[in-house]
C-alpha positions in Angstrom: 54.7 -38.7 4.8 51.8 -36.8 3.1 49.2 -35.1 5.2 45.6 -35.4 3.9 43.7 -32.1 3.6 40.5 -32.0 5.7 37.7 -33.2 3.5 34.3 -31.9 4.5 31.7 -34.4 5.4 29.0 -35.0 2.9 25.4 -36.1 3.3 25.2 -39.8 2.6 21.8 -39.6 0.9 22.8 -36.7 -1.3 26.6 -36.8 -2.0 26.7 -33.4 -3.6 25.0 -31.6 -0.7 26.9 -30.1 2.2 26.0 -30.8 5.8 24.7 -27.9 7.9 27.9 -27.8 10.0 29.9 -27.2 6.8 27.6 -24.3 5.7 28.5 -22.4 8.9 32.2 -22.3 7.9 31.9 -21.9 4.1 29.4 -20.1 2.0 26.6 -22.3 0.6 25.0 -21.9 -2.8 21.8 -20.8 -1.1 23.5 -18.0 0.8 25.1 -16.8 -2.5 21.7 -16.3 -4.2 20.6 -12.6 -4.4 17.4 -11.7 -2.6 14.3 -11.5 -4.8 13.1 -8.1 -5.5 9.9 -7.3 -3.8 6.9 -6.8 -6.2 5.0 -3.5 -5.9 1.8 -3.5 -3.8 -1.2 -4.6 -5.8 -3.2 -1.7 -4.6 -1.1 0.7 -6.7 -1.1 -1.5 -9.8 -4.1 0.3 -11.2 -2.4 3.7 -10.7 0.7 2.4 -12.4 -1.2 1.1 -15.4 -3.1 4.4 -15.6 0.1 6.4 -15.6 1.6 4.1 -18.3 -1.5 4.5 -20.5 -1.5 8.3 -20.2 2.2 8.4 -21.0 1.7 6.2 -24.1 -1.3 8.3 -25.4 0.5 11.6 -24.7 3.4 10.4 -26.9 1.1 9.5 -29.7 1.9 5.8 -29.6 -1.7 4.9 -29.4 -4.0 3.3 -26.9 -2.3 0.7 -24.8 -4.4 -2.2 -23.5 -4.2 -2.6 -19.7 -4.1 -6.4 -19.4 -3.4 -8.1 -16.0 -3.5 -11.6 -14.8 -6.9 -13.0 -13.8 -6.5 -12.8 -10.0 -5.1 -9.2 -10.3 -8.1 -8.3 -12.5 -10.5 -9.7 -9.9 -8.7 -7.8 -7.1 -8.8 -4.6 -9.2 -12.5 -5.0 -10.0 -13.4 -6.0 -6.4 -15.2 -9.2 -7.4 -14.4 -12.9 -7.0 -13.4 -15.4 -9.7 -17.0 -16.8 -10.1 -18.4 -13.3 -10.8 -15.5 -12.6 -13.1 -16.3 -15.6 -15.2 -20.0 -14.6 -15.3 -19.1 -11.1 -16.5 -16.8 -12.6 -19.2 -19.6 -14.9 -20.3 -22.0 -12.0 -20.5 -19.4 -10.0 -22.4 -19.5 -7.2 -19.8 -15.7 -7.4 -19.3 -13.1 -8.5 -21.8 -10.6 -11.3 -21.2 -7.9 -12.7 -23.4 -5.8 -15.9 -23.3 -2.1 -15.5 -23.3 -0.6 -19.0 -23.3 -2.3 -20.7 -20.5 -3.2 -17.5 -18.6 -6.4 -15.6 -18.7 -5.7 -11.9 -18.8 -8.4 -9.3 -17.9 -8.6 -5.9 -19.7 -8.8 -3.3 -16.9 -10.4 -0.7 -19.2 -13.4 -3.1 -19.6 -13.6 -3.4 -15.8 -13.7 0.4 -15.5 -16.5 0.5 -18.2 -18.4 -2.2 -16.2 -18.1 -0.2 -13.0 -19.3 3.0 -14.8 -22.3 1.2 -16.2 -23.6 0.1 -12.7 -26.7 1.9 -11.5 -26.3 4.5 -8.9 -28.0 3.9 -5.5 -30.5 6.5 -4.6 -30.9 7.2 -1.0 -34.4 7.4 0.5 -35.0 10.6 2.2 -38.3 11.2 3.8 
């Protein structure tokens, strides 16, 4: 007489998928995946880019463009996407297409901020 080994139950709708009760006793594919590395905080992105640009220029490699994705460029420049598109159309900031993504040049955002008029306080 041959004894059958215990066959784990399978989900009827998806035959290759394990049932939750089976996952408790054996490791699932989802449990084996390594955790995603956390991305650095966007508030320090500008500082990182500045440090990289300084390092490159100190080594004589040349000026490195600081390009970031559109939403990160808006966050860096402290303006919304509508204002960003206006500034791009007016050629006050530079943007480039890389595949389907719009990349904003952070140096042009810095130049734009430097060109803004200073507010004079009214002292009587």
